LOKOL-753075 format. One line per 5 residues: number of its first residue (from 1); their letters; for each residue x, y, z of C-alpha. Coordinates in steps of 0.25 Angstrom, whole numbers. Example, Ala and Ser with C-alpha at 12.3 -4.5 7.8 and 13.67 -1.06 7.14 Angstrom:
2
1	AS	49 -18 31 ~ 55 -4 29
// end
This chain:
285
1	XXXXX	-44 160 49 ~ -35 166 59 ~ -46 172 67 ~ -54 159 67 ~ -41 152 72
6	XXXXX	-40 162 83 ~ -54 160 87 ~ -53 145 87 ~ -39 146 94 ~ -33 137 84
11	XXXXX	-18 138 81 ~ -14 136 66 ~ -9 122 63 ~ 4 127 58 ~ 9 133 71
16	XXXXX	15 125 82 ~ 15 132 96 ~ 27 130 105 ~ 18 123 114 ~ 16 112 104
21	XXXXX	31 110 102 ~ 33 109 117 ~ 23 98 117 ~ 30 90 106 ~ 33 76 111
26	XXXXX	46 69 111 ~ 41 57 104 ~ 41 53 90 ~ 28 48 84 ~ 26 33 81
31	XXXXX	25 28 67 ~ 10 29 67 ~ 11 44 71 ~ 22 48 60 ~ 11 54 52
36	XXXXX	6 63 63 ~ 19 66 71 ~ 19 73 85 ~ 17 88 83 ~ 30 96 82
41	XXXXX	38 84 76 ~ 38 88 62 ~ 49 80 56 ~ 58 85 46 ~ 68 79 37
46	XXXXX	82 77 43 ~ 94 69 39 ~ 91 59 50 ~ 76 59 46 ~ 74 61 31
51	XXXXX	59 59 27 ~ 57 51 14 ~ 67 50 2 ~ 72 64 -2 ~ 83 70 -10
56	XXXXX	90 74 2 ~ 89 61 9 ~ 88 50 -2 ~ 91 39 7 ~ 84 41 21
61	XXXXX	94 38 33 ~ 88 32 45 ~ 78 41 51 ~ 80 43 66 ~ 79 58 69
66	XXXXX	72 70 65 ~ 72 85 69 ~ 60 91 76 ~ 55 103 67 ~ 51 112 79
71	XXXXX	61 109 90 ~ 73 104 81 ~ 75 92 90 ~ 79 79 85 ~ 68 68 85
76	XXXXX	70 53 83 ~ 61 44 74 ~ 61 31 80 ~ 52 25 70 ~ 62 29 59
81	XXXXX	73 22 66 ~ 80 18 53 ~ 77 18 38 ~ 72 4 37 ~ 65 4 50
86	XXXXX	52 -2 44 ~ 59 -13 37 ~ 63 -27 41 ~ 78 -27 42 ~ 79 -42 39
91	XXXXX	73 -40 25 ~ 84 -39 14 ~ 83 -35 0 ~ 82 -50 -5 ~ 69 -51 3
96	XXXXX	63 -39 -5 ~ 68 -40 -19 ~ 73 -51 -29 ~ 81 -51 -41 ~ 75 -55 -54
101	XXXXX	78 -55 -69 ~ 75 -42 -76 ~ 67 -49 -87 ~ 57 -55 -77 ~ 43 -53 -79
106	XXXXX	38 -41 -71 ~ 24 -42 -64 ~ 15 -29 -63 ~ 19 -27 -49 ~ 33 -33 -48
111	XXXXX	43 -23 -43 ~ 57 -23 -50 ~ 68 -15 -45 ~ 80 -11 -54 ~ 91 -1 -56
116	XXXXX	98 -4 -43 ~ 103 -16 -35 ~ 101 -20 -20 ~ 115 -23 -15 ~ 110 -35 -7
121	XXXXX	103 -41 -19 ~ 111 -39 -32 ~ 105 -41 -45 ~ 112 -44 -59 ~ 110 -38 -72
126	XXXXX	96 -41 -78 ~ 90 -42 -64 ~ 80 -34 -56 ~ 75 -33 -42 ~ 61 -37 -40
131	XXXXX	53 -34 -27 ~ 48 -46 -20 ~ 33 -47 -16 ~ 26 -43 -29 ~ 22 -57 -34
136	XXXXX	8 -61 -32 ~ 7 -68 -18 ~ 18 -60 -12 ~ 17 -49 -1 ~ 23 -38 -9
141	XXXXX	35 -30 -7 ~ 39 -29 8 ~ 40 -15 14 ~ 55 -18 16 ~ 57 -16 1
146	XXXXX	54 -2 3 ~ 66 1 11 ~ 73 3 -2 ~ 63 13 -8 ~ 71 26 -3
151	XXXXX	84 20 -9 ~ 79 13 -22 ~ 70 21 -32 ~ 65 8 -38 ~ 60 3 -24
156	XXXXX	53 16 -21 ~ 45 14 -34 ~ 42 0 -30 ~ 37 5 -16 ~ 28 16 -22
161	XXXXX	22 5 -32 ~ 20 -5 -21 ~ 13 5 -12 ~ 1 4 -22 ~ -1 -11 -18
166	XXXXX	-14 -13 -12 ~ -19 1 -13 ~ -27 10 -21 ~ -15 15 -28 ~ -15 3 -37
171	XXXXX	-25 10 -45 ~ -14 17 -52 ~ -7 5 -56 ~ -8 -1 -70 ~ -18 -13 -71
176	XXXXX	-8 -24 -71 ~ -1 -18 -59 ~ -14 -16 -52 ~ -19 -30 -54 ~ -6 -36 -50
181	XXXXX	-4 -28 -37 ~ -18 -31 -32 ~ -17 -46 -36 ~ -4 -46 -28 ~ -12 -39 -17
186	XXXXX	-23 -49 -16 ~ -12 -60 -16 ~ -4 -54 -5 ~ -2 -65 6 ~ -3 -53 16
191	XXXXX	-17 -50 11 ~ -27 -50 23 ~ -42 -47 24 ~ -40 -32 26 ~ -30 -31 14
196	XXXXX	-39 -39 5 ~ -51 -30 8 ~ -43 -17 7 ~ -37 -22 -7 ~ -51 -25 -12
201	XXXXX	-57 -12 -7 ~ -46 -4 -14 ~ -48 -11 -28 ~ -63 -9 -26 ~ -61 6 -24
206	XXXXX	-53 7 -37 ~ -60 11 -50 ~ -59 -3 -56 ~ -64 -17 -56 ~ -53 -27 -53
211	XXXXX	-49 -37 -63 ~ -55 -51 -60 ~ -40 -56 -58 ~ -39 -46 -47 ~ -52 -50 -41
216	XXXXX	-48 -64 -41 ~ -36 -61 -32 ~ -45 -54 -23 ~ -54 -66 -22 ~ -42 -75 -19
221	XXXXX	-37 -66 -8 ~ -51 -66 -2 ~ -50 -82 -2 ~ -36 -82 5 ~ -41 -73 16
226	XXXXX	-55 -80 16 ~ -63 -67 14 ~ -75 -72 6 ~ -83 -59 8 ~ -72 -51 1
231	XXXXX	-74 -58 -12 ~ -89 -54 -12 ~ -85 -40 -9 ~ -75 -40 -20 ~ -86 -44 -30
236	XXXXX	-96 -34 -24 ~ -86 -23 -26 ~ -84 -27 -40 ~ -99 -27 -42 ~ -101 -14 -35
241	XXXXX	-91 -7 -44 ~ -100 -11 -56 ~ -114 -8 -53 ~ -118 -5 -67 ~ -109 -15 -74
246	XXXXX	-113 -29 -70 ~ -106 -35 -82 ~ -92 -32 -77 ~ -96 -38 -63 ~ -101 -51 -70
251	XXXXX	-88 -52 -78 ~ -80 -50 -66 ~ -88 -62 -59 ~ -86 -70 -71 ~ -71 -68 -71
256	XXXXX	-70 -71 -56 ~ -79 -84 -57 ~ -68 -94 -57 ~ -61 -88 -44 ~ -75 -86 -38
261	XXXXX	-78 -101 -40 ~ -64 -105 -35 ~ -66 -97 -22 ~ -81 -99 -20 ~ -84 -84 -21
266	XXXXX	-98 -80 -24 ~ -103 -67 -30 ~ -111 -57 -23 ~ -123 -60 -32 ~ -122 -75 -29
271	XXXXX	-122 -72 -14 ~ -134 -63 -16 ~ -127 -50 -12 ~ -132 -43 -25 ~ -146 -43 -19
276	XXXXX	-149 -29 -13 ~ -156 -28 1 ~ -171 -27 1 ~ -175 -13 -3 ~ -162 -9 -9
281	XXXXX	-165 -12 -23 ~ -158 -21 -33 ~ -143 -20 -35 ~ -137 -16 -48 ~ -135 -31 -53
// end
């Protein structure tokens, strides 16, 4: 390998020539370039710039500077100018959580926080904190909630749970949480045409057939966004996943008949989309 490298005049990637260090620019990469920083600026953990939540730095102070690993010079991090740089300073804890009785009924995706107390929002005995935004028709927890995830373990657990929202990772959730999270997703007021199609594609890629109640919420989301073609694609997707079992598809259409009549949705068969192009042969059913 070394002989081949000499023939090709290629320097090993692990070796940095002095000329490379001399060419290092004095600017810091922007937020979009953080994953691919300027060559030579390999940032290390320092007291002024701890990376992540570690045992040595349990509570990260404002990240403003770091140490260049080659030259030893101090460099500034303008895009990490303070711990809460990404959050709205006008949002308070009362905008993020509410105090409810501990014996309240907890929904599948409701997030309760217990075992501590926010000084700005005291609670009494027999009460717990509930993160706002998890009810159907709400937009979900805001990013400002996660500013507490390094300080409060319960918030950190809630953060990793809600990261599954609208992603393929919901496949690992129990059935009740899976349905509740996707029903919340398709009733989200911020849902647009792109997110609608992304969510439908994710569910279609999973090894499952969605419950009729979930498909109903998908139809209602299509109605709000005025995307009729997507309703046909949803039915086609269900039919495509059951090429050899038409009974389940017919049962699905039967369960969805009330909502389809309400919204004026036709099946692919009623629109003639089950007829194969000339010369392609008949479709399975």
